[in-house]
DSSP file (Angstrom, degrees, kcal/mol; ACC not computed):
  #  RESIDUE AA STRUCTURE BP1 BP2  ACC     N-H-->O    O-->H-N    N-H-->O    O-->H-N    TCO  KAPPA ALPHA  PHI   PSI    X-CA   Y-CA   Z-CA
    1    1 A X              0   0    0      0, 0.0     2,-0.6     0, 0.0    28,-0.0   0.000 360.0 360.0 360.0 130.4   15.0    9.3   -7.7
    2    2 A X        +     0   0    0     20,-0.0     2,-0.2     3,-0.0    20,-0.0  -0.966 360.0 114.1-114.5 118.0   15.7   11.6   -4.8
    3    3 A X        -     0   0    0     -2,-0.6     2,-0.5    21,-0.1    21,-0.2  -0.638  66.5 -40.2-152.4-151.8   12.5   12.9   -3.2
    4    4 A X  E     -A   23   0A   0     19,-2.8    19,-2.8    -2,-0.2     2,-0.5  -0.791  48.4-140.2 -94.3 129.6   10.5   12.8   -0.1
    5    5 A X  E     -A   22   0A   0     -2,-0.5    59,-2.3    17,-0.2    60,-1.7  -0.776  18.7-166.7 -90.8 131.5   10.2    9.5    1.8
    6    6 A X  E     -Ab  21  65A   0     15,-2.7    15,-2.3    -2,-0.5     2,-0.6  -0.972   9.4-154.3-121.9 130.4    6.7    8.8    3.2
    7    7 A X  E     -Ab  20  66A   0     58,-2.3    60,-2.8    -2,-0.4     2,-0.4  -0.917  10.8-161.0-101.6 121.8    6.0    6.0    5.7
    8    8 A X  E     -Ab  19  67A   0     11,-3.5    11,-2.1    -2,-0.6     2,-0.4  -0.854   6.5-163.1-101.0 140.3    2.4    4.8    5.6
    9    9 A X  E     -Ab  18  68A   0     58,-2.3    60,-2.1    -2,-0.4     2,-0.6  -0.986  17.6-170.4-129.3 131.2    1.0    2.9    8.6
   10   10 A X  E     -A   17   0A   0      7,-2.5     7,-2.2    -2,-0.4   136,-0.1  -0.888  29.5-146.9-113.4  94.8   -2.0    0.7    8.9
   11   11 A X        +     0   0    0     -2,-0.6     2,-0.3    58,-0.3     5,-0.2  -0.349  26.4 164.0 -72.1 141.4   -2.3    0.1   12.7
   12   12 A X        -     0   0    0     74,-0.1    71,-0.0    -2,-0.1    -2,-0.0  -0.985  43.0-127.7-150.2 152.0   -3.6   -3.1   14.1
   13   13 A X  S    S+     0   0    0     -2,-0.3     3,-0.1     1,-0.1    37,-0.1   0.710 112.0  23.0 -76.8 -19.2   -3.4   -4.7   17.5
   14   14 A X  S    S+     0   0    0      1,-0.4    24,-3.6    25,-0.1     2,-0.4   0.740 136.6  20.4-110.4 -42.3   -2.0   -8.0   16.1
   15   15 A X  E     - C   0  37A   0     22,-0.2     2,-0.6    23,-0.1    -1,-0.4  -0.994  62.5-165.6-131.5 126.0   -0.4   -6.9   12.8
   16   16 A X  E     - C   0  36A   0     20,-1.9    20,-2.8    -2,-0.4    -5,-0.2  -0.954  17.3-147.7-110.8 117.2    0.6   -3.3   12.0
   17   17 A X  E     -AC  10  35A   0     -7,-2.2    -7,-2.5    -2,-0.6     2,-0.3  -0.538  15.2-173.2 -83.8 149.0    1.3   -2.8    8.3
   18   18 A X  E     -AC   9  34A   0     16,-2.6    16,-2.2    -9,-0.2     2,-0.3  -0.989   6.9-176.3-138.8 150.7    3.9   -0.4    7.0
   19   19 A X  E     -AC   8  33A   0    -11,-2.1   -11,-3.5    -2,-0.3     2,-0.5  -0.988   8.8-157.6-146.6 137.4    4.8    0.8    3.6
   20   20 A X  E     +AC   7  32A   0     12,-3.3    11,-2.5    -2,-0.3    12,-1.6  -0.965  16.7 170.0-121.2 127.4    7.6    3.2    2.5
   21   21 A X  E     -AC   6  30A   0    -15,-2.3   -15,-2.7    -2,-0.5     2,-0.4  -0.878  25.5-137.7-127.2 162.9    7.5    5.1   -0.8
   22   22 A X  E     -AC   5  29A   0      7,-2.4     7,-2.7    -2,-0.3     2,-0.5  -0.990  19.7-161.7-121.3 132.8    9.6    7.9   -2.2
   23   23 A X  E     +AC   4  28A   0    -19,-2.8   -19,-2.8    -2,-0.4     2,-0.4  -0.954  16.3 170.7-120.9 128.8    7.9   10.7   -4.0
   24   24 A X  E >   - C   0  27A   0      3,-2.4     3,-2.1    -2,-0.5     2,-0.3  -0.944  69.7 -46.0-134.7 113.4    9.5   13.2   -6.5
   25   25 A X  T 3  S-     0   0    0     -2,-0.4   133,-0.0     1,-0.3   -22,-0.0  -0.490 123.3 -22.4  64.3-126.4    7.0   15.4   -8.3
   26   26 A X  T 3  S+     0   0    0     -2,-0.3     2,-0.4    -3,-0.1    -1,-0.3   0.341 118.2  98.1 -97.6   6.6    4.2   13.2   -9.6
   27   27 A X  E <   -C   24   0A   0     -3,-2.1    -3,-2.4     2,-0.0     2,-0.4  -0.808  52.0-167.4-101.2 135.1    6.3   10.0   -9.5
   28   28 A X  E     -C   23   0A   0     -2,-0.4     2,-0.4   103,-0.3    -5,-0.2  -0.961   2.9-163.5-119.9 137.7    6.1    7.5   -6.6
   29   29 A X  E     -C   22   0A   0     -7,-2.7    -7,-2.4    -2,-0.4     2,-0.3  -0.976  19.6-124.1-125.6 134.0    8.5    4.7   -6.1
   30   30 A X  E     +C   21   0A   0    102,-0.5    -9,-0.2    -2,-0.4     3,-0.1  -0.543  33.0 165.6 -71.9 132.8    8.1    1.6   -3.9
   31   31 A X  E     -     0   0A   0    -11,-2.5     2,-0.3     1,-0.4   -10,-0.2   0.718  58.0 -33.1-113.1 -47.1   10.9    1.1   -1.3
   32   32 A X  E     -C   20   0A   0    -12,-1.6   -12,-3.3     2,-0.0    -1,-0.4  -0.988  46.5-173.7-167.8 160.9    9.5   -1.4    1.2
   33   33 A X  E     +C   19   0A   0     -2,-0.3     2,-0.3   -14,-0.3   -14,-0.2  -0.974  21.6 126.6-156.6 161.8    6.5   -2.8    2.9
   34   34 A X  E     -C   18   0A   0    -16,-2.2   -16,-2.6    -2,-0.3     2,-0.3  -0.970  42.4 -98.5 175.9-164.6    5.8   -5.4    5.6
   35   35 A X  E     -C   17   0A   0     -2,-0.3     2,-0.6   -18,-0.2   -18,-0.2  -0.999  17.9-126.8-147.0 149.4    4.1   -5.9    8.9
   36   36 A X  E     -C   16   0A   0    -20,-2.8   -20,-1.9    -2,-0.3     2,-0.8  -0.846  26.1-139.9 -95.4 121.8    5.0   -5.9   12.5
   37   37 A X  E     +C   15   0A   0     -2,-0.6   -22,-0.2   -22,-0.2     3,-0.2  -0.741  32.3 163.2 -87.7 110.9    3.8   -9.1   14.2
   38   38 A X        +     0   0    0    -24,-3.6   -23,-0.1    -2,-0.8    -1,-0.1  -0.307  35.7 115.8-120.4  46.7    2.4   -8.2   17.6
   39   39 A X        +     0   0    0    -25,-0.1     2,-0.4     7,-0.0    -1,-0.1   0.564  55.1  83.1 -92.8  -9.6    0.5  -11.4   18.3
   40   40 A X  S    S+     0   0    0     -3,-0.2     2,-0.1   -26,-0.1     0, 0.0  -0.806  83.0   5.5-103.5 135.1    2.5  -12.7   21.3
   41   41 A X  S    S-     0   0    0     -2,-0.4     2,-0.1     4,-0.1    -3,-0.0  -0.255  93.0 -45.2  97.5 178.2    2.0  -11.5   24.9
   42   42 A X    >>  -     0   0    0     -2,-0.1     4,-2.2     1,-0.1     3,-0.5  -0.290  69.5 -87.8 -78.8 170.8   -0.5   -9.4   26.7
   43   43 A X  H 3> S+     0   0    0      1,-0.2     4,-2.7     2,-0.2     5,-0.3   0.861 124.9  54.7 -54.3 -43.8   -1.6   -6.0   25.4
   44   44 A X  H 3> S+     0   0    0      1,-0.2     4,-1.9     2,-0.2    -1,-0.2   0.914 111.6  45.1 -59.2 -40.2    1.3   -4.0   27.0
   45   45 A X  H <> S+     0   0    0     -3,-0.5     4,-2.0     2,-0.2    -1,-0.2   0.871 112.9  51.2 -69.2 -36.3    3.9   -6.2   25.4
   46   46 A X  H  X S+     0   0    0     -4,-2.2     4,-1.9     2,-0.2    -2,-0.2   0.905 110.1  48.8 -67.5 -40.9    2.1   -6.1   22.0
   47   47 A X  H  X S+     0   0    0     -4,-2.7     4,-2.5     1,-0.2    -2,-0.2   0.890 110.0  51.8 -65.7 -38.5    1.9   -2.3   22.1
   48   48 A X  H  X S+     0   0    0     -4,-1.9     4,-3.0    -5,-0.3     5,-0.3   0.889 106.7  54.2 -63.2 -39.0    5.6   -2.2   22.9
   49   49 A X  H  X S+     0   0    0     -4,-2.0     4,-2.8     2,-0.2    -2,-0.2   0.903 109.5  47.7 -61.1 -42.0    6.3   -4.4   20.0
   50   50 A X  H  X S+     0   0    0     -4,-1.9     4,-2.6     2,-0.2     5,-0.3   0.939 113.2  48.0 -63.8 -47.6    4.5   -2.0   17.7
   51   51 A X  H  X S+     0   0    0     -4,-2.5     4,-1.8     1,-0.2    -2,-0.2   0.937 117.6  40.7 -58.6 -49.3    6.3    1.0   19.1
   52   52 A X  H  X S+     0   0    0     -4,-3.0     4,-2.1     2,-0.2    -2,-0.2   0.903 113.9  52.9 -69.0 -41.4    9.7   -0.7   18.8
   53   53 A X  H  X S+     0   0    0     -4,-2.8     4,-2.0    -5,-0.3    -2,-0.2   0.921 111.6  45.0 -62.1 -44.7    9.0   -2.2   15.4
   54   54 A X  H  X S+     0   0    0     -4,-2.6     4,-2.8     1,-0.2    -1,-0.2   0.863 109.3  57.4 -67.9 -33.8    8.0    1.1   13.9
   55   55 A X  H  X S+     0   0    0     -4,-1.8     4,-2.3    -5,-0.3    -1,-0.2   0.901 107.6  48.0 -59.8 -40.1   11.0    2.7   15.5
   56   56 A X  H  X S+     0   0    0     -4,-2.1     4,-2.3     2,-0.2    -2,-0.2   0.895 111.1  50.0 -67.2 -41.1   13.2    0.2   13.6
   57   57 A X  H  X S+     0   0    0     -4,-2.0     4,-2.6     2,-0.2     5,-0.3   0.926 112.0  48.2 -62.4 -44.8   11.4    0.9   10.3
   58   58 A X  H  X S+     0   0    0     -4,-2.8     4,-2.1     1,-0.2     5,-0.2   0.911 112.0  49.2 -62.9 -42.9   11.8    4.7   10.8
   59   59 A X  H  < S+     0   0    0     -4,-2.3    -1,-0.2    -5,-0.2    -2,-0.2   0.888 115.3  44.5 -64.2 -38.6   15.5    4.2   11.7
   60   60 A X  H  < S+     0   0    0     -4,-2.3    -2,-0.2     1,-0.2    -1,-0.2   0.919 125.2  28.0 -73.4 -44.0   16.1    2.1    8.6
   61   61 A X  H  < S-     0   0    0     -4,-2.6    -2,-0.2    -5,-0.2    -3,-0.2   0.599  86.7-146.2-100.7 -12.0   14.2    4.0    6.0
   62   62 A X     <  -     0   0    0     -4,-2.1   -57,-0.2    -5,-0.3    -3,-0.1   0.902  21.6-165.2  51.0  55.2   14.5    7.6    7.4
   63   63 A X        -     0   0    0     -5,-0.2   -57,-0.2     1,-0.1    -1,-0.1  -0.337  19.4-153.4 -67.9 154.2   11.1    8.9    6.2
   64   64 A X  S    S+     0   0    0    -59,-2.3    36,-0.7     1,-0.2     2,-0.3   0.670  79.7  25.5 -95.9 -22.3   10.5   12.6    6.2
   65   65 A X  E     -bd   6 100A   0    -60,-1.7   -58,-2.3    34,-0.1     2,-0.4  -0.967  66.9-151.8-141.3 154.9    6.7   12.3    6.6
   66   66 A X  E     -bd   7 101A   0     34,-1.9    36,-2.2    -2,-0.3     2,-0.4  -0.984   2.9-164.3-131.5 140.1    4.3    9.8    8.0
   67   67 A X  E     -bd   8 102A   0    -60,-2.8   -58,-2.3    -2,-0.4     2,-0.4  -0.986  10.6-167.4-124.1 135.8    0.7    9.0    7.1
   68   68 A X  E     -bd   9 103A   0     34,-2.7    36,-2.3    -2,-0.4     2,-0.4  -0.953  21.6-122.2-127.0 138.6   -1.6    6.9    9.4
   69   69 A X  E     - d   0 104A   0    -60,-2.1   -58,-0.3    -2,-0.4    36,-0.2  -0.651  31.9-125.5 -79.8 134.4   -4.9    5.3    8.8
   70   70 A X        -     0   0    0     34,-2.7     2,-0.3    -2,-0.4    36,-0.2  -0.347  32.4 -93.7 -72.9 158.6   -7.6    6.4   11.2
   71   71 A X        -     0   0    0     34,-0.1     2,-0.6    -2,-0.1    -1,-0.1  -0.572  32.9-140.4 -75.4 133.2   -9.6    3.9   13.2
   72   72 A X        -     0   0    0     -2,-0.3     2,-0.6    -3,-0.1    11,-0.1  -0.860  14.6-157.0 -94.4 121.7  -12.8    2.8   11.6
   73   73 A X        +     0   0    0     -2,-0.6     4,-0.1     1,-0.1    -2,-0.0  -0.887  25.0 155.6-103.9 118.3  -15.6    2.5   14.2
   74   74 A X        -     0   0    0     -2,-0.6    -1,-0.1     2,-0.3     3,-0.1   0.405  68.2 -50.9-105.0-116.4  -18.4    0.2   13.3
   75   75 A X  S    S+     0   0    0      1,-0.1     2,-1.1     2,-0.0    -2,-0.1   0.676 114.6  81.4 -99.6 -20.6  -20.6   -1.5   15.8
   76   76 A X     >  +     0   0    0      1,-0.2     4,-1.7     2,-0.1    -2,-0.3  -0.723  49.3 176.6 -95.8  96.4  -17.9   -3.1   18.0
   77   77 A X  H  > S+     0   0    0     -2,-1.1     4,-2.2     1,-0.2    -1,-0.2   0.831  78.7  60.0 -67.2 -32.8  -16.6   -0.5   20.4
   78   78 A X  H  > S+     0   0    0      1,-0.2     4,-2.0     2,-0.2    -1,-0.2   0.916 106.4  47.2 -62.5 -42.3  -14.3   -2.9   22.2
   79   79 A X  H  > S+     0   0    0      1,-0.2     4,-2.6     2,-0.2    -1,-0.2   0.893 110.1  53.4 -64.5 -39.8  -12.4   -3.5   18.9
   80   80 A X  H  X S+     0   0    0     -4,-1.7     4,-2.1     1,-0.2    -2,-0.2   0.881 108.0  50.5 -63.6 -37.7  -12.3    0.2   18.2
   81   81 A X  H  X S+     0   0    0     -4,-2.2     4,-1.5     2,-0.2    -1,-0.2   0.905 110.8  48.2 -67.2 -41.1  -10.7    0.8   21.7
   82   82 A X  H  X S+     0   0    0     -4,-2.0     4,-1.7     2,-0.2    -2,-0.2   0.922 112.6  48.5 -64.5 -43.8   -8.1   -1.9   21.1
   83   83 A X  H  X S+     0   0    0     -4,-2.6     4,-2.6     1,-0.2    -2,-0.2   0.872 106.6  57.8 -63.0 -36.2   -7.3   -0.5   17.7
   84   84 A X  H  X S+     0   0    0     -4,-2.1     4,-2.1     1,-0.2    -1,-0.2   0.860 104.1  51.9 -61.9 -35.2   -7.0    2.9   19.2
   85   85 A X  H  X S+     0   0    0     -4,-1.5     4,-2.0     2,-0.2    -1,-0.2   0.904 109.1  49.3 -67.2 -40.6   -4.3    1.6   21.6
   86   86 A X  H  X S+     0   0    0     -4,-1.7     4,-2.1     1,-0.2    -2,-0.2   0.905 110.7  50.9 -64.1 -41.1   -2.4    0.3   18.6
   87   87 A X  H  X S+     0   0    0     -4,-2.6     4,-3.0     1,-0.2    -1,-0.2   0.899 107.3  54.5 -60.8 -40.5   -2.8    3.7   16.9
   88   88 A X  H  X S+     0   0    0     -4,-2.1     4,-2.3     1,-0.2    -2,-0.2   0.899 107.4  49.1 -60.9 -41.7   -1.5    5.3   20.1
   89   89 A X  H  X S+     0   0    0     -4,-2.0     4,-1.8     2,-0.2    -1,-0.2   0.907 112.9  48.1 -63.6 -41.1    1.7    3.1   20.0
   90   90 A X  H  X S+     0   0    0     -4,-2.1     4,-2.0     2,-0.2    -2,-0.2   0.917 110.9  50.3 -65.0 -43.5    2.2    4.0   16.3
   91   91 A X  H  X S+     0   0    0     -4,-3.0     4,-2.9     1,-0.2     5,-0.2   0.887 108.2  53.5 -62.8 -38.8    1.7    7.7   17.0
   92   92 A X  H  X S+     0   0    0     -4,-2.3     4,-2.7     2,-0.2    -1,-0.2   0.893 106.8  51.8 -63.3 -39.3    4.2    7.5   19.9
   93   93 A X  H  X S+     0   0    0     -4,-1.8     4,-1.3     2,-0.2    -1,-0.2   0.912 112.8  45.4 -62.5 -41.5    6.8    6.0   17.5
   94   94 A X  H  X>S+     0   0    0     -4,-2.0     5,-2.0     2,-0.2     4,-0.6   0.924 114.4  47.6 -67.2 -45.3    6.3    8.8   15.0
   95   95 A X  H ><5S+     0   0    0     -4,-2.9     3,-1.0     1,-0.2    -2,-0.2   0.888 107.6  56.5 -63.8 -39.2    6.4   11.5   17.8
   96   96 A X  H 3<5S+     0   0    0     -4,-2.7    -1,-0.2     1,-0.3    -2,-0.2   0.849 108.8  47.1 -60.9 -34.0    9.5   10.0   19.2
   97   97 A X  H 3<5S-     0   0    0     -4,-1.3    -1,-0.3    -3,-0.2    -2,-0.2   0.548 111.6-124.0 -84.1  -8.0   11.2   10.4   15.8
   98   98 A X  T <<5 +     0   0    0     -3,-1.0     2,-0.3    -4,-0.6    -3,-0.2   0.815  57.7 151.2  71.4  31.0    9.9   14.0   15.6
   99   99 A X      < -     0   0    0     -5,-2.0    -1,-0.2     1,-0.1     2,-0.2  -0.691  50.4-108.5 -98.6 148.2    8.2   13.4   12.3
  100  100 A X  E     -d   65   0A   0    -36,-0.7   -34,-1.9    -2,-0.3     2,-0.4  -0.487  36.1-151.4 -70.9 144.2    5.1   15.2   10.9
  101  101 A X  E     -d   66   0A   0    -36,-0.2    68,-0.5    -2,-0.2     2,-0.4  -0.965  15.1-173.7-125.3 132.6    2.0   13.0   10.9
  102  102 A X  E     -d   67   0A   0    -36,-2.2   -34,-2.7    -2,-0.4     2,-0.4  -0.943  13.6-150.8-119.1 146.7   -1.1   13.1    8.6
  103  103 A X  E     -d   68   0A   0     -2,-0.4     2,-0.4   -36,-0.2   -34,-0.2  -0.944  11.1-172.9-123.3 141.1   -4.2   11.0    9.2
  104  104 A X  E     -d   69   0A   0    -36,-2.3   -34,-2.7    -2,-0.4     2,-0.1  -0.993  22.1-125.8-135.3 137.0   -6.6    9.6    6.7
  105  105 A X     >  -     0   0    0     -2,-0.4     4,-2.0   -36,-0.2     3,-0.4  -0.447  31.2-114.2 -73.2 152.8   -9.9    7.8    6.9
  106  106 A X  H  > S+     0   0    0      1,-0.2     4,-2.5   -36,-0.2     5,-0.2   0.874 118.0  55.4 -56.4 -38.8  -10.2    4.5    5.1
  107  107 A X  H  > S+     0   0    0      1,-0.2     4,-2.3     2,-0.2    -1,-0.2   0.867 105.7  51.8 -64.6 -35.5  -12.9    6.0    2.8
  108  108 A X  H  > S+     0   0    0     -3,-0.4     4,-2.6     2,-0.2    -1,-0.2   0.910 110.3  48.7 -64.9 -42.1  -10.5    8.8    1.9
  109  109 A X  H  X S+     0   0    0     -4,-2.0     4,-2.1     2,-0.2     5,-0.3   0.930 112.7  47.3 -63.8 -45.8   -7.8    6.3    1.0
  110  110 A X  H  X>S+     0   0    0     -4,-2.5     4,-2.7     7,-0.2     5,-1.0   0.902 113.2  49.0 -62.8 -41.5  -10.2    4.3   -1.1
  111  111 A X  H  X5S+     0   0    0     -4,-2.3     4,-0.9     4,-0.2    -2,-0.2   0.914 111.8  48.8 -64.0 -43.2  -11.5    7.4   -2.9
  112  112 A X  H  <5S+     0   0    0     -4,-2.6    -2,-0.2    -5,-0.2    -1,-0.2   0.869 123.0  30.7 -66.6 -37.0   -7.9    8.6   -3.6
  113  113 A X  H  <5S+     0   0    0     -4,-2.1    -2,-0.2    -5,-0.2    -3,-0.2   0.865 136.3  19.6 -91.4 -39.4   -6.7    5.3   -5.1
  114  114 A X  H  <5S-     0   0    0     -4,-2.7    -3,-0.2    -5,-0.3    -2,-0.1   0.662  94.8-120.0-108.0 -21.1   -9.8    3.7   -6.6
  115  115 A X  S  <<S+     0   0    0     -5,-1.0     2,-0.4    -4,-0.9    -4,-0.2   0.560  88.5  88.7  89.2   8.8  -12.1    6.7   -7.1
  116  116 A X    >   -     0   0    0     -6,-1.0     3,-1.7     1,-0.1    -2,-0.2  -0.951  65.1-152.5-143.6 117.6  -14.7    5.1   -4.8
  117  117 A X  T 3  S+     0   0    0     -2,-0.4    -7,-0.2     1,-0.3    -6,-0.2   0.570  99.8  49.7 -67.2  -8.7  -14.8    5.5   -1.1
  118  118 A X  T 3  S+     0   0    0     -8,-0.1    -1,-0.3    -7,-0.1   -11,-0.1   0.054  81.2 144.4-115.9  24.2  -16.5    2.1   -0.7
  119  119 A X    <   -     0   0    0     -3,-1.7     2,-0.1   -12,-0.1    -9,-0.1  -0.196  53.4-105.3 -62.6 154.2  -14.1    0.2   -2.8
  120  120 A X     >  -     0   0    0      1,-0.1     4,-1.7   -10,-0.1     3,-0.5  -0.427  26.7-112.6 -77.4 155.8  -13.2   -3.4   -1.9
  121  121 A X  H  > S+     0   0    0      1,-0.2     4,-2.7     2,-0.2     5,-0.2   0.873 117.0  56.3 -56.5 -39.9   -9.8   -4.3   -0.3
  122  122 A X  H  > S+     0   0    0      1,-0.2     4,-2.2     2,-0.2    -1,-0.2   0.859 104.8  52.2 -63.9 -34.9   -8.8   -6.2   -3.4
  123  123 A X  H  > S+     0   0    0     -3,-0.5     4,-2.3     2,-0.2    -1,-0.2   0.908 110.8  47.7 -65.8 -41.4   -9.4   -3.2   -5.6
  124  124 A X  H  X S+     0   0    0     -4,-1.7     4,-2.3     2,-0.2    -2,-0.2   0.934 111.8  49.8 -64.5 -46.4   -7.2   -1.0   -3.3
  125  125 A X  H  X S+     0   0    0     -4,-2.7     4,-2.0     1,-0.2    -2,-0.2   0.897 110.5  50.9 -59.8 -41.0   -4.4   -3.7   -3.3
  126  126 A X  H  X S+     0   0    0     -4,-2.2     4,-2.3     1,-0.2    -1,-0.2   0.932 110.5  48.0 -62.2 -45.8   -4.6   -3.9   -7.1
  127  127 A X  H  X S+     0   0    0     -4,-2.3     4,-3.1     1,-0.2     5,-0.3   0.860 107.8  55.9 -66.3 -34.7   -4.3   -0.1   -7.5
  128  128 A X  H  X S+     0   0    0     -4,-2.3     4,-2.0     1,-0.2    -1,-0.2   0.945 110.5  45.0 -59.5 -47.3   -1.3    0.0   -5.1
  129  129 A X  H  X>S+     0   0    0     -4,-2.0     5,-2.0     2,-0.2     4,-0.6   0.888 115.8  46.7 -65.9 -38.7    0.5   -2.5   -7.2
  130  130 A X  H ><5S+     0   0    0     -4,-2.3     3,-0.7     3,-0.2    -2,-0.2   0.951 113.7  46.7 -67.0 -49.3   -0.4   -0.7  -10.4
  131  131 A X  H 3<5S+     0   0    0     -4,-3.1  -103,-0.3     1,-0.2    -2,-0.2   0.817 121.6  36.9 -65.3 -31.3    0.6    2.8   -9.1
  132  132 A X  H 3<5S-     0   0    0     -4,-2.0  -102,-0.5    -5,-0.3    -1,-0.2   0.418 104.2-127.8-101.3   1.1    3.9    1.6   -7.7
  133  133 A X  T <<5 +     0   0    0     -3,-0.7    -3,-0.2    -4,-0.6     3,-0.1   0.929  66.1 132.6  53.5  50.8    4.6   -0.9  -10.5
  134  134 A X    > < +     0   0    0     -5,-2.0     3,-1.4    -6,-0.2    -4,-0.1  -0.322   8.7 143.7-125.7  48.7    5.2   -3.8   -8.0
  135  135 A X  T 3  S+     0   0    0      1,-0.3    -1,-0.1    -6,-0.3    -5,-0.1   0.802  74.3  50.1 -59.9 -29.8    3.2   -6.5   -9.6
  136  136 A X  T 3  S+     0   0    0     -3,-0.1     2,-0.5    -7,-0.1    -1,-0.3   0.545  86.1 101.6 -89.3  -7.1    5.7   -9.2   -8.5
  137  137 A X    <   -     0   0    0     -3,-1.4     2,-0.4    -8,-0.1    -3,-0.1  -0.675  65.7-143.1 -83.8 122.8    6.0   -8.1   -4.9
  138  138 A X        +     0   0    0     -2,-0.5     2,-0.4     0, 0.0    -2,-0.1  -0.697  29.0 174.8 -81.1 133.3    4.0  -10.3   -2.5
  139  139 A X        -     0   0    0     -2,-0.4     2,-0.1  -105,-0.0  -105,-0.0  -1.000  31.8-117.4-144.4 143.2    2.5   -8.3    0.3
  140  140 A X     >  -     0   0    0     -2,-0.4     4,-2.4     1,-0.1     3,-0.3  -0.349  37.6-109.3 -69.0 157.0    0.1   -8.9    3.2
  141  141 A X  H  > S+     0   0    0      1,-0.2     4,-2.3     2,-0.2     5,-0.1   0.877 119.2  50.9 -58.5 -40.1   -3.2   -7.0    3.1
  142  142 A X  H  > S+     0   0    0      2,-0.2     4,-1.7     1,-0.2    -1,-0.2   0.830 109.4  50.8 -71.2 -29.4   -2.1   -4.7    6.0
  143  143 A X  H  > S+     0   0    0     -3,-0.3     4,-2.1     2,-0.2    -2,-0.2   0.899 110.7  49.0 -69.9 -41.0    1.1   -3.8    4.2
  144  144 A X  H  X S+     0   0    0     -4,-2.4     4,-2.2     1,-0.2    -2,-0.2   0.895 110.0  51.9 -63.6 -39.8   -0.8   -3.0    1.0
  145  145 A X  H  X S+     0   0    0     -4,-2.3     4,-2.0     2,-0.2    -1,-0.2   0.889 108.0  51.8 -63.0 -39.0   -3.2   -0.8    3.1
  146  146 A X  H  X S+     0   0    0     -4,-1.7     4,-2.2     2,-0.2  -127,-0.3   0.903 109.3  49.2 -65.0 -40.9   -0.2    1.0    4.5
  147  147 A X  H  X S+     0   0    0     -4,-2.1     4,-2.7     1,-0.2    -1,-0.2   0.885 108.6  54.4 -63.8 -37.3    1.2    1.7    1.0
  148  148 A X  H  X S+     0   0    0     -4,-2.2     4,-2.3     2,-0.2    -2,-0.2   0.892 107.7  49.5 -63.0 -39.4   -2.2    2.9    0.1
  149  149 A X  H  X S+     0   0    0     -4,-2.0     4,-2.3     2,-0.2    -2,-0.2   0.910 111.3  49.4 -65.1 -42.3   -2.2    5.4    3.0
  150  150 A X  H  X S+     0   0    0     -4,-2.2     4,-2.3     2,-0.2    -2,-0.2   0.915 111.5  48.8 -63.1 -42.8    1.3    6.6    1.9
  151  151 A X  H  X S+     0   0    0     -4,-2.7     4,-2.3     2,-0.2    -2,-0.2   0.894 109.5  52.6 -64.4 -39.6    0.1    7.0   -1.7
  152  152 A X  H  X S+     0   0    0     -4,-2.3     4,-2.7     1,-0.2    -1,-0.2   0.930 110.1  48.1 -60.8 -45.0   -2.9    9.0   -0.5
  153  153 A X  H  X S+     0   0    0     -4,-2.3     4,-3.2     1,-0.2     5,-0.3   0.901 108.9  53.7 -63.1 -40.3   -0.7   11.3    1.5
  154  154 A X  H  X S+     0   0    0     -4,-2.3     4,-2.0     1,-0.2    -1,-0.2   0.918 111.7  45.7 -59.6 -42.7    1.6   11.7   -1.5
  155  155 A X  H  X S+     0   0    0     -4,-2.3     4,-2.3     2,-0.2    -2,-0.2   0.931 115.0  46.2 -65.7 -46.3   -1.4   12.7   -3.6
  156  156 A X  H  X S+     0   0    0     -4,-2.7     4,-2.7     1,-0.2     5,-0.2   0.923 113.1  48.8 -63.8 -45.1   -2.7   15.1   -1.0
  157  157 A X  H  X S+     0   0    0     -4,-3.2     4,-2.6     1,-0.2    -1,-0.2   0.886 111.1  51.2 -64.8 -37.1    0.7   16.7   -0.3
  158  158 A X  H  X S+     0   0    0     -4,-2.0     4,-2.3    -5,-0.3    -1,-0.2   0.924 111.8  46.5 -64.2 -44.4    1.2   17.2   -4.0
  159  159 A X  H  X S+     0   0    0     -4,-2.3     4,-1.8     2,-0.2     6,-0.2   0.917 114.3  47.7 -63.8 -43.6   -2.2   18.9   -4.4
  160  160 A X  H  X>S+     0   0    0     -4,-2.7     5,-2.1     1,-0.2     4,-0.9   0.902 111.3  50.4 -65.7 -40.2   -1.6   21.1   -1.4
  161  161 A X  H  <5S+     0   0    0     -4,-2.6     3,-0.4     1,-0.2    -1,-0.2   0.903 110.7  49.3 -65.5 -39.8    1.9   22.1   -2.5
  162  162 A X  H  <5S+     0   0    0     -4,-2.3    -1,-0.2     1,-0.2    -2,-0.2   0.848 115.9  43.4 -65.9 -32.9    0.6   23.0   -6.0
  163  163 A X  H  <5S-     0   0    0     -4,-1.8    -1,-0.2    -5,-0.2    -2,-0.2   0.521 113.5-116.8 -92.3  -4.5   -2.2   25.1   -4.4
  164  164 A X  T  <5 +     0   0    0     -4,-0.9    -3,-0.2    -3,-0.4     2,-0.1   0.596  64.6 143.6  83.0  10.9    0.1   26.7   -1.8
  165  165 A X      < -     0   0    0     -5,-2.1    -1,-0.3    -6,-0.2     2,-0.1  -0.474  52.8-108.2 -81.0 156.2   -1.7   25.2    1.2
  166  166 A X        -     0   0    0     -2,-0.1     2,-1.2     1,-0.1    -1,-0.1  -0.482  27.9-112.8 -81.5 155.8    0.2   24.1    4.3
  167  167 A X        +     0   0    0     -2,-0.1     2,-0.4    -7,-0.0     3,-0.1  -0.727  59.6 140.8 -90.3  92.0    0.6   20.4    5.1
  168  168 A X        -     0   0    0     -2,-1.2   -66,-0.1     1,-0.2    -2,-0.1  -0.956  61.5 -41.4-137.7 120.7   -1.4   19.9    8.2
  169  169 A X  S    S-     0   0    0    -68,-0.5    -1,-0.2    -2,-0.4   -67,-0.1  -0.070  95.1 -35.5  61.3-162.6   -3.5   16.8    8.9
  170  170 A X  S    S-     0   0    0    -67,-0.1    -2,-0.1    -3,-0.1   -66,-0.1  -0.144  70.3 -89.8 -84.3-177.2   -5.6   15.1    6.3
  171  171 A X              0   0    0      1,-0.2    -1,-0.1   -68,-0.1   -67,-0.1   0.464 360.0 360.0 -77.1   0.8   -7.6   16.9    3.6
  172  172 A X              0   0    0      0, 0.0    -1,-0.2     0, 0.0    -3,-0.0   0.441 360.0 360.0 -32.4 360.0  -10.7   17.3    5.8
């Protein structure tokens, strides 16, 4: 299949998940997934690890588009700020590569894959494996989340292309 390669990113300050799919028409094919381990060092070194790790993923898989999960802010603002820094490192990697970026809230991803914006993580992981036909592939939760973001973007871009809308940001 020759189509558009999409990199999905689930940013985290300790583990940043990534997933790469290829989309042609209504078909999506799994290419790779994994996570960047940024658990060692102080925050500046961890952010650099995320930036460099995503740079390596981009160089290896050559995506044409990138989709990123937005930060979910609950009650812990300190955690949200740390996650925002990880997102910033991911965004810098994407900008450095000159790739277009779309962002999606977790509820949008859950709605697109499961049909319920409040779906459980296990339901999302199950649908990722079903939609990409990768039942035998072991994947960390953050890698599965990154694939879910990529699949959401594939669905949104397909809908926008059919309707003639431009690809800018999320479906907001």
